[in-house]
N, CA, C and O atoms as CSV, one atom per row, in Angstrom:
chain,resi,resn,atom,element,x,y,z
A,1,UNK,N,N,101.450,132.112,70.278
A,1,UNK,CA,C,101.458,133.310,71.080
A,1,UNK,C,C,101.796,134.525,70.222
A,1,UNK,O,O,101.052,135.506,70.209
A,2,UNK,N,N,102.922,134.460,69.505
A,2,UNK,CA,C,103.301,135.554,68.607
A,2,UNK,C,C,103.320,135.026,67.181
A,2,UNK,O,O,103.908,133.983,66.895
A,3,UNK,N,N,102.678,135.751,66.310
A,3,UNK,CA,C,102.709,135.441,64.886
A,3,UNK,C,C,103.986,136.080,64.338
A,3,UNK,O,O,104.014,137.269,64.020
A,4,UNK,N,N,105.033,135.272,64.235
A,4,UNK,CA,C,106.334,135.797,63.823
A,4,UNK,C,C,106.312,136.333,62.401
A,4,UNK,O,O,107.039,137.272,62.078
A,5,UNK,N,N,105.484,135.744,61.552
A,5,UNK,CA,C,105.373,136.246,60.181
A,5,UNK,C,C,104.817,137.670,60.196
A,5,UNK,O,O,105.310,138.540,59.479
A,6,UNK,N,N,103.788,137.903,61.017
A,6,UNK,CA,C,103.198,139.246,61.096
A,6,UNK,C,C,104.195,140.231,61.689
A,6,UNK,O,O,104.304,141.364,61.219
A,7,UNK,N,N,104.919,139.812,62.710
A,7,UNK,CA,C,105.930,140.685,63.301
A,7,UNK,C,C,106.996,141.038,62.267
A,7,UNK,O,O,107.468,142.174,62.216
A,8,UNK,N,N,107.372,140.064,61.449
A,8,UNK,CA,C,108.333,140.319,60.379
A,8,UNK,C,C,107.793,141.288,59.345
A,8,UNK,O,O,108.518,142.158,58.864
A,9,UNK,N,N,106.510,141.138,58.999
A,9,UNK,CA,C,105.875,142.076,58.064
A,9,UNK,C,C,105.879,143.488,58.635
A,9,UNK,O,O,106.180,144.454,57.933
A,10,UNK,N,N,105.543,143.595,59.913
A,10,UNK,CA,C,105.527,144.908,60.556
A,10,UNK,C,C,106.924,145.516,60.564
A,10,UNK,O,O,107.086,146.718,60.353
A,11,UNK,N,N,107.917,144.691,60.804
A,11,UNK,CA,C,109.306,145.170,60.783
A,11,UNK,C,C,109.660,145.707,59.402
A,11,UNK,O,O,110.323,146.737,59.280
A,12,UNK,N,N,109.214,145.004,58.361
A,12,UNK,CA,C,109.457,145.469,56.992
A,12,UNK,C,C,108.711,146.774,56.711
A,12,UNK,O,O,109.231,147.656,56.027
A,13,UNK,N,N,107.491,146.894,57.243
A,13,UNK,CA,C,106.668,148.084,57.007
A,13,UNK,C,C,107.240,149.328,57.678
A,13,UNK,O,O,107.295,150.395,57.066
A,14,UNK,N,N,107.665,149.195,58.935
A,14,UNK,CA,C,108.083,150.380,59.695
A,14,UNK,C,C,109.590,150.499,59.836
A,14,UNK,O,O,110.097,151.564,60.189
A,15,UNK,N,N,110.307,149.429,59.567
A,15,UNK,CA,C,111.753,149.428,59.732
A,15,UNK,C,C,112.140,149.011,61.137
A,15,UNK,O,O,111.367,149.161,62.082
A,16,UNK,N,N,113.320,148.497,61.255
A,16,UNK,CA,C,113.798,147.997,62.547
A,16,UNK,C,C,113.863,149.094,63.599
A,16,UNK,O,O,113.528,148.868,64.762
A,17,UNK,N,N,114.297,150.289,63.187
A,17,UNK,CA,C,114.448,151.375,64.154
A,17,UNK,C,C,113.125,151.767,64.798
A,17,UNK,O,O,113.080,152.076,65.988
A,18,UNK,N,N,112.054,151.755,64.020
A,18,UNK,CA,C,110.757,152.184,64.545
A,18,UNK,C,C,109.943,151.047,65.151
A,18,UNK,O,O,108.924,151.298,65.794
A,19,UNK,N,N,110.370,149.816,64.960
A,19,UNK,CA,C,109.595,148.686,65.468
A,19,UNK,C,C,109.460,148.728,66.988
A,19,UNK,O,O,108.375,148.488,67.518
A,20,UNK,N,N,110.532,149.024,67.683
A,20,UNK,CA,C,110.473,149.087,69.146
A,20,UNK,C,C,109.508,150.183,69.585
A,20,UNK,O,O,108.740,149.992,70.528
A,21,UNK,N,N,109.542,151.315,68.915
A,21,UNK,CA,C,108.631,152.412,69.255
A,21,UNK,C,C,107.174,152.002,69.040
A,21,UNK,O,O,106.311,152.322,69.857
A,22,UNK,N,N,106.903,151.304,67.957
A,22,UNK,CA,C,105.546,150.824,67.683
A,22,UNK,C,C,105.108,149.847,68.769
A,22,UNK,O,O,103.979,149.921,69.255
A,23,UNK,N,N,105.989,148.941,69.148
A,23,UNK,CA,C,105.670,147.953,70.185
A,23,UNK,C,C,105.430,148.647,71.526
A,23,UNK,O,O,104.487,148.305,72.239
A,24,UNK,N,N,106.271,149.613,71.870
A,24,UNK,CA,C,106.092,150.338,73.134
A,24,UNK,C,C,104.775,151.105,73.146
A,24,UNK,O,O,104.066,151.102,74.152
A,25,UNK,N,N,104.445,151.755,72.048
A,25,UNK,CA,C,103.178,152.482,71.941
A,25,UNK,C,C,102.006,151.521,72.105
A,25,UNK,O,O,101.051,151.811,72.826
A,26,UNK,N,N,102.084,150.387,71.437
A,26,UNK,CA,C,101.042,149.370,71.553
A,26,UNK,C,C,100.882,148.931,73.006
A,26,UNK,O,O,99.764,148.888,73.520
A,27,UNK,N,N,101.983,148.609,73.667
A,27,UNK,CA,C,101.914,148.131,75.059
A,27,UNK,C,C,101.308,149.188,75.973
A,27,UNK,O,O,100.496,148.865,76.841
A,28,UNK,N,N,101.693,150.442,75.788
A,28,UNK,CA,C,101.122,151.517,76.602
A,28,UNK,C,C,99.621,151.648,76.368
A,28,UNK,O,O,98.856,151.812,77.318
A,29,UNK,N,N,99.200,151.577,75.117
A,29,UNK,CA,C,97.777,151.694,74.801
A,29,UNK,C,C,96.988,150.520,75.369
A,29,UNK,O,O,95.871,150.699,75.854
A,30,UNK,N,N,97.557,149.332,75.310
A,30,UNK,CA,C,96.878,148.158,75.870
A,30,UNK,C,C,96.734,148.312,77.378
A,30,UNK,O,O,95.665,148.054,77.932
A,31,UNK,N,N,97.801,148.729,78.040
A,31,UNK,CA,C,97.735,148.905,79.495
A,31,UNK,C,C,96.680,149.935,79.878
A,31,UNK,O,O,95.927,149.724,80.829
A,32,UNK,N,N,96.618,151.051,79.146
A,32,UNK,CA,C,95.615,152.082,79.425
A,32,UNK,C,C,94.203,151.551,79.195
A,32,UNK,O,O,93.302,151.809,79.993
A,33,UNK,N,N,94.014,150.821,78.118
A,33,UNK,CA,C,92.686,150.286,77.812
A,33,UNK,C,C,92.272,149.246,78.838
A,33,UNK,O,O,91.124,149.240,79.282
A,34,UNK,N,N,93.190,148.366,79.222
A,34,UNK,CA,C,92.864,147.363,80.242
A,34,UNK,C,C,92.554,148.019,81.585
A,34,UNK,O,O,91.669,147.562,82.308
A,35,UNK,N,N,93.272,149.082,81.921
A,35,UNK,CA,C,92.987,149.800,83.172
A,35,UNK,C,C,91.592,150.410,83.123
A,35,UNK,O,O,90.862,150.377,84.113
A,36,UNK,N,N,91.227,150.961,81.987
A,36,UNK,CA,C,89.885,151.538,81.826
A,36,UNK,C,C,88.818,150.451,81.938
A,36,UNK,O,O,87.770,150.666,82.548
A,37,UNK,N,N,89.081,149.298,81.355
A,37,UNK,CA,C,88.130,148.184,81.419
A,37,UNK,C,C,87.972,147.711,82.862
A,37,UNK,O,O,86.863,147.411,83.303
A,38,UNK,N,N,89.082,147.646,83.596
A,38,UNK,CA,C,89.030,147.198,84.995
A,38,UNK,C,C,88.354,148.208,85.909
A,38,UNK,O,O,87.827,147.845,86.960
A,39,UNK,N,N,88.369,149.468,85.512
A,39,UNK,CA,C,87.808,150.525,86.345
A,39,UNK,C,C,86.315,150.310,86.538
A,39,UNK,O,O,85.581,150.052,85.584
A,40,UNK,N,N,85.889,150.417,87.760
A,40,UNK,CA,C,84.469,150.232,88.046
A,40,UNK,C,C,83.646,151.402,87.534
A,40,UNK,O,O,82.428,151.286,87.397
A,41,UNK,N,N,84.290,152.526,87.249
A,41,UNK,CA,C,83.572,153.703,86.772
A,41,UNK,C,C,83.278,153.639,85.278
A,41,UNK,O,O,82.384,154.326,84.785
A,42,UNK,N,N,84.023,152.826,84.573
A,42,UNK,CA,C,83.890,152.789,83.113
A,42,UNK,C,C,83.029,151.615,82.687
A,42,UNK,O,O,83.155,150.511,83.216
A,43,UNK,N,N,82.173,151.861,81.746
A,43,UNK,CA,C,81.422,150.764,81.154
A,43,UNK,C,C,82.284,150.091,80.102
A,43,UNK,O,O,82.910,150.761,79.280
A,44,UNK,N,N,82.315,148.790,80.127
A,44,UNK,CA,C,83.092,148.046,79.138
A,44,UNK,C,C,82.320,148.065,77.831
A,44,UNK,O,O,81.128,147.758,77.794
A,45,UNK,N,N,83.009,148.427,76.766
A,45,UNK,CA,C,82.341,148.496,75.474
A,45,UNK,C,C,82.977,147.531,74.484
A,45,UNK,O,O,84.125,147.113,74.628
A,46,UNK,N,N,82.198,147.203,73.495
A,46,UNK,CA,C,82.704,146.375,72.401
A,46,UNK,C,C,83.882,147.076,71.740
A,46,UNK,O,O,84.836,146.426,71.312
A,47,UNK,N,N,83.816,148.407,71.657
A,47,UNK,CA,C,84.894,149.163,71.014
A,47,UNK,C,C,86.237,148.961,71.714
A,47,UNK,O,O,87.276,148.902,71.057
A,48,UNK,N,N,86.218,148.855,73.051
A,48,UNK,CA,C,87.474,148.626,73.778
A,48,UNK,C,C,88.126,147.323,73.328
A,48,UNK,O,O,89.320,147.285,73.030
A,49,UNK,N,N,87.343,146.272,73.284
A,49,UNK,CA,C,87.896,144.972,72.896
A,49,UNK,C,C,88.208,144.919,71.403
A,49,UNK,O,O,89.148,144.241,70.987
A,50,UNK,N,N,87.426,145.626,70.600
A,50,UNK,CA,C,87.697,145.672,69.163
A,50,UNK,C,C,89.041,146.365,68.920
A,50,UNK,O,O,89.844,145.911,68.105
A,51,UNK,N,N,89.273,147.459,69.631
A,51,UNK,CA,C,90.549,148.166,69.525
A,51,UNK,C,C,91.708,147.258,69.930
A,51,UNK,O,O,92.710,147.155,69.222
A,52,UNK,N,N,91.553,146.597,71.091
A,52,UNK,CA,C,92.614,145.704,71.562
A,52,UNK,C,C,92.873,144.577,70.573
A,52,UNK,O,O,94.022,144.235,70.293
A,53,UNK,N,N,91.794,144.004,70.046
A,53,UNK,CA,C,91.937,142.901,69.087
A,53,UNK,C,C,92.722,143.354,67.861
A,53,UNK,O,O,93.684,142.699,67.458
A,54,UNK,N,N,92.316,144.466,67.275
A,54,UNK,CA,C,92.986,144.954,66.074
A,54,UNK,C,C,94.441,145.296,66.315
A,54,UNK,O,O,95.312,144.970,65.509
A,55,UNK,N,N,94.696,145.957,67.433
A,55,UNK,CA,C,96.076,146.325,67.766
A,55,UNK,C,C,96.935,145.092,67.993
A,55,UNK,O,O,98.068,145.015,67.518
A,56,UNK,N,N,96.387,144.130,68.722
A,56,UNK,CA,C,97.140,142.903,69.009
A,56,UNK,C,C,97.459,142.141,67.727
A,56,UNK,O,O,98.586,141.683,67.537
A,57,UNK,N,N,96.476,142.007,66.858
A,57,UNK,CA,C,96.706,141.275,65.611
A,57,UNK,C,C,97.690,142.016,64.717
A,57,UNK,O,O,98.475,141.382,64.012
A,58,UNK,N,N,97.662,143.342,64.734
A,58,UNK,CA,C,98.578,144.133,63.929
A,58,UNK,C,C,100.026,143.919,64.359
A,58,UNK,O,O,100.937,143.949,63.531
A,59,UNK,N,N,100.233,143.705,65.648
A,59,UNK,CA,C,101.591,143.540,66.173
A,59,UNK,C,C,102.014,142.074,66.176
A,59,UNK,O,O,103.184,141.761,66.395
A,60,UNK,N,N,101.052,141.172,65.931
A,60,UNK,CA,C,101.366,139.747,65.860
A,60,UNK,C,C,101.026,138.955,67.111
A,60,UNK,O,O,101.478,137.819,67.257
A,61,UNK,N,N,100.241,139.526,68.018
A,61,UNK,CA,C,99.876,138.816,69.251
A,61,UNK,C,C,98.544,138.103,69.045
A,61,UNK,O,O,97.486,138.592,69.439
A,62,UNK,N,N,98.629,136.951,68.427
A,62,UNK,CA,C,97.425,136.232,68.003
A,62,UNK,C,C,96.568,135.751,69.167
A,62,UNK,O,O,95.342,135.787,69.068
A,63,UNK,N,N,97.169,135.301,70.266
A,63,UNK,CA,C,96.381,134.842,71.419
A,63,UNK,C,C,95.581,135.987,72.023
A,63,UNK,O,O,94.406,135.825,72.352
A,64,UNK,N,N,96.213,137.135,72.166
A,64,UNK,CA,C,95.519,138.301,72.714
A,64,UNK,C,C,94.378,138.699,71.781
A,64,UNK,O,O,93.275,139.000,72.237
A,65,UNK,N,N,94.639,138.699,70.491
A,65,UNK,CA,C,93.599,139.040,69.520
A,65,UNK,C,C,92.410,138.105,69.597
A,65,UNK,O,O,91.261,138.545,69.541
A,66,UNK,N,N,92.681,136.816,69.724
A,66,UNK,CA,C,91.598,135.826,69.808
A,66,UNK,C,C,90.767,136.032,71.065
A,66,UNK,O,O,89.538,135.994,71.010
A,67,UNK,N,N,91.423,136.248,72.193
A,67,UNK,CA,C,90.704,136.454,73.451
A,67,UNK,C,C,89.879,137.739,73.418
A,67,UNK,O,O,88.775,137.783,73.961
A,68,UNK,N,N,90.406,138.771,72.790
A,68,UNK,CA,C,89.654,140.023,72.677
A,68,UNK,C,C,88.440,139.851,71.774
A,68,UNK,O,O,87.391,140.446,72.022
A,69,UNK,N,N,88.574,139.044,70.734
A,69,UNK,CA,C,87.425,138.770,69.876
A,69,UNK,C,C,86.345,138.026,70.660
A,69,UNK,O,O,85.158,138.327,70.532
A,70,UNK,N,N,86.757,137.066,71.464
A,70,UNK,CA,C,85.793,136.347,72.305
A,70,UNK,C,C,85.119,137.308,73.284
A,70,UNK,O,O,83.913,137.218,73.512
A,71,UNK,N,N,85.897,138.226,73.863
A,71,UNK,CA,C,85.336,139.196,74.809
A,71,UNK,C,C,84.354,140.132,74.109
A,71,UNK,O,O,83.340,140.515,74.693
A,72,UNK,N,N,84.648,140.501,72.861
A,72,UNK,CA,C,83.704,141.313,72.079
A,72,UNK,C,C,82.342,140.628,72.022
A,72,UNK,O,O,81.307,141.254,72.249
A,73,UNK,N,N,82.363,139.345,71.719
A,73,UNK,CA,C,81.113,138.582,71.629
A,73,UNK,C,C,80.426,138.499,72.987
A,73,UNK,O,O,79.201,138.584,73.074
A,74,UNK,N,N,81.217,138.332,74.050
A,74,UNK,CA,C,80.635,138.250,75.389
A,74,UNK,C,C,79.978,139.571,75.786
A,74,UNK,O,O,78.908,139.573,76.394
A,75,UNK,N,N,80.617,140.700,75.445
A,75,UNK,CA,C,80.009,142.004,75.743
A,75,UNK,C,C,78.700,142.131,74.982
A,75,UNK,O,O,77.689,142.568,75.531
A,76,UNK,N,N,78.729,141.748,73.728
A,76,UNK,CA,C,77.524,141.827,72.892
A,76,UNK,C,C,76.398,140.975,73.478
A,76,UNK,O,O,75.230,141.364,73.443
A,77,UNK,N,N,76.761,139.807,74.019
A,77,UNK,CA,C,75.760,138.893,74.584
A,77,UNK,C,C,75.425,139.211,76.039
A,77,UNK,O,O,74.523,138.605,76.617
A,78,UNK,N,N,76.151,140.162,76.630
A,78,UNK,CA,C,75.921,140.502,78.032
A,78,UNK,C,C,76.459,139.477,79.004
A,78,UNK,O,O,75.976,139.369,80.131
A,79,UNK,N,N,77.464,138.716,78.572
A,79,UNK,CA,C,77.973,137.630,79.420
A,79,UNK,C,C,79.460,137.764,79.753
A,79,UNK,O,O,80.101,136.776,80.110
A,80,UNK,N,N,80.016,138.979,79.640
A,80,UNK,CA,C,81.439,139.173,79.922
A,80,UNK,C,C,81.713,138.927,81.400
A,80,UNK,O,O,81.008,139.435,82.272
A,81,UNK,N,N,82.742,138.143,81.661
A,81,UNK,CA,C,83.104,137.844,83.051
A,81,UNK,C,C,84.467,138.447,83.370
A,81,UNK,O,O,85.254,138.758,82.477
A,82,UNK,N,N,84.722,138.603,84.655
A,82,UNK,CA,C,86.032,139.061,85.091
A,82,UNK,C,C,87.123,138.099,84.677
A,82,UNK,O,O,88.268,138.496,84.461
A,83,UNK,N,N,86.763,136.825,84.566
A,83,UNK,CA,C,87.726,135.814,84.149
A,83,UNK,C,C,88.223,136.090,82.733
A,83,UNK,O,O,89.408,135.914,82.451
A,84,UNK,N,N,87.341,136.518,81.846
A,84,UNK,CA,C,87.742,136.829,80.471
A,84,UNK,C,C,88.769,137.954,80.460
A,84,UNK,O,O,89.744,137.906,79.711
A,85,UNK,N,N,88.548,138.957,81.286
A,85,UNK,CA,C,89.484,140.077,81.358
A,85,UNK,C,C,90.820,139.604,81.927
A,85,UNK,O,O,91.877,140.010,81.443
A,86,UNK,N,N,90.781,138.757,82.939
A,86,UNK,CA,C,92.017,138.213,83.509
A,86,UNK,C,C,92.777,137.386,82.478
A,86,UNK,O,O,94.006,137.433,82.431
A,87,UNK,N,N,92.064,136.639,81.661
A,87,UNK,CA,C,92.719,135.841,80.614
A,87,UNK,C,C,93.417,136.748,79.610
A,87,UNK,O,O,94.528,136.452,79.170
A,88,UNK,N,N,92.770,137.846,79.248
A,88,UNK,CA,C,93.382,138.795,78.314
A,88,UNK,C,C,94.630,139.405,78.944
A,88,UNK,O,O,95.669,139.507,78.292
A,89,UNK,N,N,94.531,139.806,80.199
A,89,UNK,CA,C,95.690,140.387,80.882
A,89,UNK,C,C,96.853,139.398,80.949
A,89,UNK,O,O,98.001,139.776,80.717
A,90,UNK,N,N,96.567,138.154,81.260
A,90,UNK,CA,C,97.610,137.118,81.335
A,90,UNK,C,C,98.230,136.885,79.962
A,90,UNK,O,O,99.452,136.816,79.829
A,91,UNK,N,N,97.384,136.765,78.943
A,91,UNK,CA,C,97.898,136.553,77.587
A,91,UNK,C,C,98.744,137.735,77.140
A,91,UNK,O,O,99.780,137.553,76.501
A,92,UNK,N,N,98.307,138.948,77.475
A,92,UNK,CA,C,99.078,140.136,77.114
A,92,UNK,C,C,100.432,140.127,77.818
A,92,UNK,O,O,101.460,140.391,77.195
A,93,UNK,N,N,100.434,139.827,79.107
A,93,UNK,CA,C,101.679,139.789,79.871
A,93,UNK,C,C,102.644,138.746,79.303
A,93,UNK,O,O,103.823,139.029,79.094
A,94,UNK,N,N,102.136,137.548,79.059
A,94,UNK,CA,C,102.973,136.480,78.498
A,94,UNK,C,C,103.469,136.848,77.104
A,94,UNK,O,O,104.635,136.631,76.774
A,95,UNK,N,N,102.583,137.403,76.296
A,95,UNK,CA,C,102.943,137.764,74.926
A,95,UNK,C,C,103.955,138.896,74.904
A,95,UNK,O,O,104.867,138.907,74.077
A,96,UNK,N,N,103.793,139.851,75.815
A,96,UNK,CA,C,104.743,140.961,75.861
A,96,UNK,C,C,106.143,140.440,76.197
A,96,UNK,O,O,107.129,140.876,75.603
A,97,UNK,N,N,106.226,139.513,77.142
A,97,UNK,CA,C,107.534,138.943,77.490
A,97,UNK,C,C,108.139,138.223,76.284
A,97,UNK,O,O,109.331,138.357,76.010
A,98,UNK,N,N,107.319,137.464,75.571
A,98,UNK,CA,C,107.801,136.759,74.383
A,98,UNK,C,C,108.200,137.745,73.292
A,98,UNK,O,O,109.163,137.514,72.560
A,99,UNK,N,N,107.464,138.836,73.185
A,99,UNK,CA,C,107.759,139.853,72.184
A,99,UNK,C,C,109.094,140.531,72.484
A,99,UNK,O,O,109.894,140.753,71.574
A,100,UNK,N,N,109.338,140.857,73.733
A,100,UNK,CA,C,110.615,141.460,74.133
A,100,UNK,C,C,111.763,140.504,73.820
A,100,UNK,O,O,112.808,140.919,73.320
A,101,UNK,N,N,111.562,139.232,74.117
A,101,UNK,CA,C,112.578,138.221,73.821
A,101,UNK,C,C,112.844,138.145,72.321
A,101,UNK,O,O,113.995,138.065,71.891
A,102,UNK,N,N,111.781,138.170,71.533
A,102,UNK,CA,C,111.931,138.089,70.076
A,102,UNK,C,C,112.628,139.326,69.526
A,102,UNK,O,O,113.474,139.212,68.640
A,103,UNK,N,N,112.287,140.498,70.033
A,103,UNK,CA,C,112.960,141.718,69.576
A,103,UNK,C,C,114.445,141.668,69.916
A,103,UNK,O,O,115.277,142.109,69.122
A,104,UNK,N,N,114.783,141.139,71.081
A,104,UNK,CA,C,116.195,140.997,71.454
A,104,UNK,C,C,116.892,140.008,70.523
A,104,UNK,O,O,118.031,140.226,70.109
A,105,UNK,N,N,116.192,138.914,70.199
A,105,UNK,CA,C,116.768,137.916,69.291
A,105,UNK,C,C,117.036,138.524,67.919
A,105,UNK,O,O,118.033,138.208,67.270
A,106,UNK,N,N,116.131,139.402,67.489
A,106,UNK,CA,C,116.286,140.067,66.199
A,106,UNK,C,C,117.280,141.222,66.268
A,106,UNK,O,O,117.599,141.855,65.262
A,107,UNK,N,N,117.764,141.480,67.495
A,107,UNK,CA,C,118.691,142.585,67.728
A,107,UNK,C,C,118.069,143.921,67.337
A,107,UNK,O,O,118.729,144.779,66.749
A,108,UNK,N,N,116.791,144.085,67.671
A,108,UNK,CA,C,116.078,145.330,67.418
A,108,UNK,C,C,116.069,146.104,68.724
A,108,UNK,O,O,115.475,145.667,69.710
A,109,UNK,N,N,116.725,147.246,68.728
A,109,UNK,CA,C,116.855,148.006,69.968
A,109,UNK,C,C,116.180,149.361,69.910
A,109,UNK,O,O,116.091,150.036,70.936
A,110,UNK,N,N,115.713,149.772,68.781
A,110,UNK,CA,C,115.097,151.099,68.669
A,110,UNK,C,C,116.148,152.166,68.486
A,110,UNK,O,O,117.302,151.895,68.153
A,111,UNK,N,N,115.707,153.396,68.716
A,111,UNK,CA,C,116.602,154.536,68.468
A,111,UNK,C,C,117.443,154.860,69.654
A,111,UNK,O,O,118.246,155.792,69.605
């Protein structure tokens, strides 16, 4: 679910104080992107899932990244289903909870 090595690398890159801010920014961006994808007015694009995939992998959420990569391929093939989006939302929700737990374990509280 969480690539702890990647999360540790990110912590080294940005520092403990900024890690929470980076995670919060990521979560907000994911929520906004998922809301746009769910919106009936917006066309789902490969770029949306590519953005989510890259952001998720950067923060260490490997399951979310994998599902977004699969969704990228489904959009390209014209076979994206609502189920794929629900799977991404579930993985994001589960991963976010695990991420919060891990940040607490690391005693990372932000500024």
